C-alpha positions in Angstrom: -0.1 50.6 31.8 2.1 49.5 34.6 -0.1 46.5 35.5 -1.6 45.5 32.0 -2.5 42.1 33.4 -4.5 43.4 36.5 -7.5 41.4 37.3 -6.5 38.7 34.7 -6.4 35.0 35.8 -3.8 33.0 34.0 -3.2 29.2 34.3 0.5 28.0 33.7 0.6 24.3 32.6 4.3 23.4 32.9 6.2 20.5 34.5 9.6 22.2 34.6 9.5 23.8 38.1 12.2 26.5 37.3 10.7 27.7 34.2 7.3 27.6 35.6 8.5 29.9 38.5 10.1 32.3 36.0 6.8 32.7 34.1 4.9 32.9 37.4 7.1 35.8 38.6 7.1 37.8 35.5 3.3 37.4 34.9 2.6 38.4 38.6 4.7 41.4 38.2 2.4 42.5 35.5 -0.6 42.2 37.8 -1.9 38.8 37.0 -3.3 36.3 39.3 -1.5 32.9 38.5 -2.7 29.3 38.9 -0.3 26.3 38.2 -0.6 22.8 37.0 2.2 20.2 36.1 0.3 18.6 33.3 -2.8 18.6 31.3 -4.8 16.4 33.5 -4.3 18.5 36.6 -5.0 21.6 34.5 -8.5 20.3 33.5 -9.3 19.8 37.0 -8.7 23.5 37.7 -10.9 24.6 35.0 -14.0 23.8 37.2 -12.7 25.8 40.1 -11.6 29.0 38.4 -12.8 31.4 35.7 -9.6 31.8 33.7 -8.6 34.4 31.1 -5.7 32.7 29.5 -3.8 29.4 29.6 0.0 29.1 29.1 0.9 25.5 28.1 3.8 23.3 27.3 3.7 20.3 24.7 5.8 17.8 26.4 4.5 16.7 29.8 3.8 13.5 31.8 0.4 11.9 32.0 -1.2 14.5 29.6 0.7 16.6 27.3 -0.2 19.9 25.6 -1.6 18.4 22.4 -4.0 16.1 24.2 -4.9 19.1 26.5 -5.7 21.5 23.9 -7.7 18.8 21.9 -9.8 18.2 25.2 -10.4 22.1 25.4 -11.6 22.0 21.7 -13.9 18.9 22.1 -15.4 20.5 25.1 -15.9 24.0 23.4 -13.8 25.7 26.1 -13.0 29.0 24.5 -10.2 30.1 27.0 -7.3 31.4 24.7 -4.2 29.1 24.8 -0.6 30.3 24.4 1.8 27.3 23.8 5.4 27.6 25.1 7.5 24.6 24.1 10.9 23.5 23.1 9.6 21.3 20.3 11.2 21.5 17.0 8.4 19.5 15.3 6.4 21.4 12.8 3.7 18.8 13.0 3.1 19.4 16.7 3.1 23.2 16.2 0.6 22.9 13.3 -1.6 20.6 15.3 -2.0 22.8 18.3 -2.7 25.7 16.3 -5.2 24.0 14.3 -7.0 22.9 17.4 -7.3 26.4 18.6 -4.2 27.6 20.3 -3.7 31.3 19.8 0.2 31.4 19.3 3.3 29.3 19.8 6.6 30.6 21.5 9.6 28.5 21.4 11.9 27.9 24.4 14.1 29.2 25.6 12.5 32.6 25.9 15.4 35.1 26.0 13.3 38.3 25.6 10.5 38.4 28.2 9.2 41.4 26.1 8.1 39.0 23.4 6.2 36.9 26.1 4.6 40.0 27.2 3.5 40.9 23.7 2.3 37.4 23.0 0.1 37.4 26.3 -1.4 40.8 25.6 -2.3 39.7 22.1 -4.1 36.7 23.3 -5.9 38.6 26.0 -6.7 41.7 23.9 -7.0 40.3 20.5 -9.3 43.2 19.2 -6.7 45.7 19.9 -3.9 44.1 18.1 -5.8 42.6 15.0 -8.1 43.6 12.5 -9.7 41.8 9.4 -7.4 43.9 7.2 -4.2 43.0 9.2 -5.1 39.4 9.1 -5.7 39.4 5.3 -2.4 41.1 4.9 -0.5 38.6 6.9 -2.2 35.6 5.2 -1.5 37.1 1.7 2.2 37.5 2.5 2.4 33.9 3.6 0.3 32.7 0.8 2.6 34.7 -1.8 5.6 33.1 -0.3 4.2 29.6 -0.7 3.1 30.5 -4.3 6.6 31.7 -5.3 8.3 28.6 -3.6 6.5 25.3 -4.7 9.2 23.1 -3.3 8.8 24.7 0.2 5.0 24.4 0.0 5.5 20.6 -1.0 7.7 20.1 2.0 5.3 21.8 4.4 2.5 19.7 3.1 4.6 16.5 3.6 5.4 17.6 7.3 1.7 18.1 8.0 0.4 14.6 7.1 -1.5 13.1 10.0 -0.1 10.0 11.8 -0.7 6.7 10.1 -2.4 5.4 13.2 -4.5 7.2 15.9 -7.4 7.0 18.2 -9.9 9.7 18.0 -13.7 10.1 18.6 -13.6 6.7 20.3 -12.4 5.1 17.1 -9.2 3.4 16.0 -8.4 4.9 12.5 -5.3 4.2 10.2 -4.4 4.5 6.6 -1.9 3.2 4.0 -0.7 4.7 0.9 -0.8 1.7 -1.5 1.2 3.1 -4.2 4.9 3.9 -3.6 5.8 7.2 -5.1 8.1 10.0 -4.0 5.1 12.6 -4.1 1.9 10.9 -3.5 -1.1 12.1 -5.6 -3.5 11.6 -2.7 -3.3 13.8 0.4 -5.4 12.8 3.5 -6.5 15.0 6.4 -8.5 13.8 9.5 -10.2 16.3 12.1 -11.8 15.5 15.5 -15.0 17.5 15.9 -16.2 16.0 19.3 -15.9 13.1 21.6 -18.0 11.1 19.1 -17.4 12.6 15.8 -14.6 12.9 13.2 -14.3 14.0 9.7 -11.9 13.4 6.9 -11.1 14.4 3.4 -8.8 12.9 0.7 -7.6 15.3 -2.1 -6.0 14.5 -5.5 -3.2 17.2 -5.8 -2.0 16.1 -9.3 -4.8 17.7 -11.5 -3.7 21.4 -10.9 0.1 21.1 -10.7 1.4 23.6 -8.1 -2.1 24.7 -7.2 -3.0 21.3 -6.1 -0.5 21.5 -3.2 -1.5 25.1 -2.4 -5.2 23.9 -2.3 -4.2 20.9 0.0 -2.4 23.6 2.5 -5.5 25.8 2.3 -7.9 23.0 3.1 -5.6 21.7 6.0 -5.6 25.1 7.7 -9.4 25.8 7.3 -11.1 22.4 7.2 -11.4 22.0 11.0 -12.9 25.5 11.5 -15.4 25.1 8.6 -16.6 21.9 9.9 -17.1 23.3 13.5 -18.9 26.4 12.2 -21.1 24.3 10.0 -22.0 21.9 13.1 -22.8 24.9 15.3 -25.2 26.5 12.8 -26.8 23.0 12.4 -27.0 22.8 16.3 -24.7 19.7 16.3 -27.1 17.7 13.9 -25.4 15.6 11.2 -23.5 17.9 8.8 -25.1 18.5 5.3 -22.2 17.0 3.2 -23.3 18.7 -0.2 -23.4 22.0 1.6 -19.9 21.5 3.0 -18.5 20.6 -0.5 -20.2 23.5 -2.1 -18.5 25.8 0.6 -15.1 24.2 -0.2 -15.6 24.5 -3.8 -16.5 28.4 -3.4 -13.4 28.7 -1.1 -11.0 27.5 -3.8 -12.7 29.7 -6.4 -12.4 32.7 -4.2 -8.5 32.1 -3.8 -8.2 32.1 -7.6 -6.7 28.6 -7.6 -7.1 27.3 -11.1 -7.4 23.7 -11.9 -9.3 20.5 -11.0 -9.4 19.3 -7.3 -10.8 15.8 -7.0 -11.9 15.3 -3.5 -13.6 12.8 -1.2 -15.2 14.1 2.2 -16.2 11.8 5.0 -17.8 11.9 8.3 -18.4 9.3 11.0 -20.3 9.5 14.3 -19.2 6.6 16.6 -22.2 6.8 19.0 -24.8 6.7 16.2 -22.5 4.4 14.0 -23.1 6.6 10.9 -20.7 7.0 8.0 -21.4 9.5 5.3 -19.2 9.8 2.3 -19.5 12.2 -0.6 -17.2 12.4 -3.7 -16.5 15.2 -6.0 -14.0 13.6 -8.6 -12.6 10.6 -6.7 -13.4 6.9 -7.0 -13.9 5.0 -3.8 -14.7 1.3 -2.9 -16.2 0.9 0.7 -16.4 -2.4 2.5 -18.9 -2.6 5.3 -19.6 -5.9 7.0 -18.2 -7.8 4.0 -20.5 -5.7 1.8 -18.8 -3.9 -1.1 -20.1 -0.5 -2.1 -18.7 1.5 -5.0 -18.8 5.3 -4.9 -18.6 6.9 -8.4 -16.3 9.8 -8.8 -18.7 12.8 -9.7 -17.4 16.1 -11.0 -14.0 17.5 -9.3 -14.1 20.8 -7.3 -12.8 23.8 -9.2 -14.4 22.8 -12.4 -17.6 24.7 -12.3 -19.4 27.3 -10.2 -21.4 24.5 -8.5 -20.0 21.0 -7.5 -21.8 17.8 -8.9 -21.5 15.2 -6.3 -22.2 11.4 -5.4 -23.0 10.4 -1.8 -23.6 7.3 0.4 -24.6 6.9 4.0 -24.2 3.6 6.0 -24.8 2.4 9.5 -21.7 0.4 10.7 -19.2 -0.1 13.5 -16.2 -0.6 11.2 -15.5 0.1 7.6 -12.7 0.3 5.0 -12.4 2.8 2.2 -10.1 2.4 -0.8 -9.6 5.7 -2.8 -8.2 5.8 -6.2 -6.8 9.0 -8.1 -3.7 10.9 -9.1 -2.0 7.8 -10.1 -2.0 6.4 -6.5 -4.3 4.6 -4.2 -5.1 4.9 -0.4 -6.7 2.7 2.1 -8.5 4.2 5.1 -9.7 1.8 7.9 -11.8 2.6 11.0 -13.2 0.6 13.8 -15.0 1.6 17.0 -13.2 1.0 20.3 
């Protein structure tokens, strides 16, 4: 095909005018109609005006960068595929945009425009370039490499830890590792589900040796997608926490990760002021309006075919949760804006 992008409408979100011009010229030569924005805020305004097939986006931009922009697309359930093109060398930034739904990441400078063409076509015509068998093969290759190199897996997990302070779902949330150890036993992950909803989990990685690290990486990759799928199926009602943990338990068993995986799962809705916590093997002390609530640990994931759980639900504007396990402790705090 001489014009493989004929009839395709592509938005380029890039503040560097020279690079934006290069992208525009090249993609136009392939037949695409191009729209341009200098930052994420300007790009959001264009989404109401044009029916787009693809978005190319930088990460570092003034006013609204690529991470915040992709997060807005995810929260608003905008399904336009996004290809990130950035000079970042931060693994955490790359992992974050991929997790929020970006299809691929290309690093600047792009020396070979054929690689850009390939990436654009893969985003636009995903069914032609991928199949379930191919996806499983690529996943298995990465998975096998991490299994063979526990040190690499541990380093990757450390790089992917969330920031200690952030504002998401109209909430201020921060956490502290209360025990100073070189390799913390508790791993935390936080996901934005909508403008009013967030979810998190805390996993004890010490009970299954190297498999604990692998389980943490697996959950970090799949956690957001599992929650989003669950909420869609429930038509955006509050998630059934027991069903979610049963699903995570089955996932660990299907990947043949042996061992115990103590885990605490939480969900908070800032509009309804609803906190739900469920434990499968971790102890937690929750403070709500000066009232202290103890959540017993229950049975860890991975132990049996079914998970045996303990659960609480509270109405609150702010809360603090102290989690104990794996020889370490973690304190998670949230307040509404």
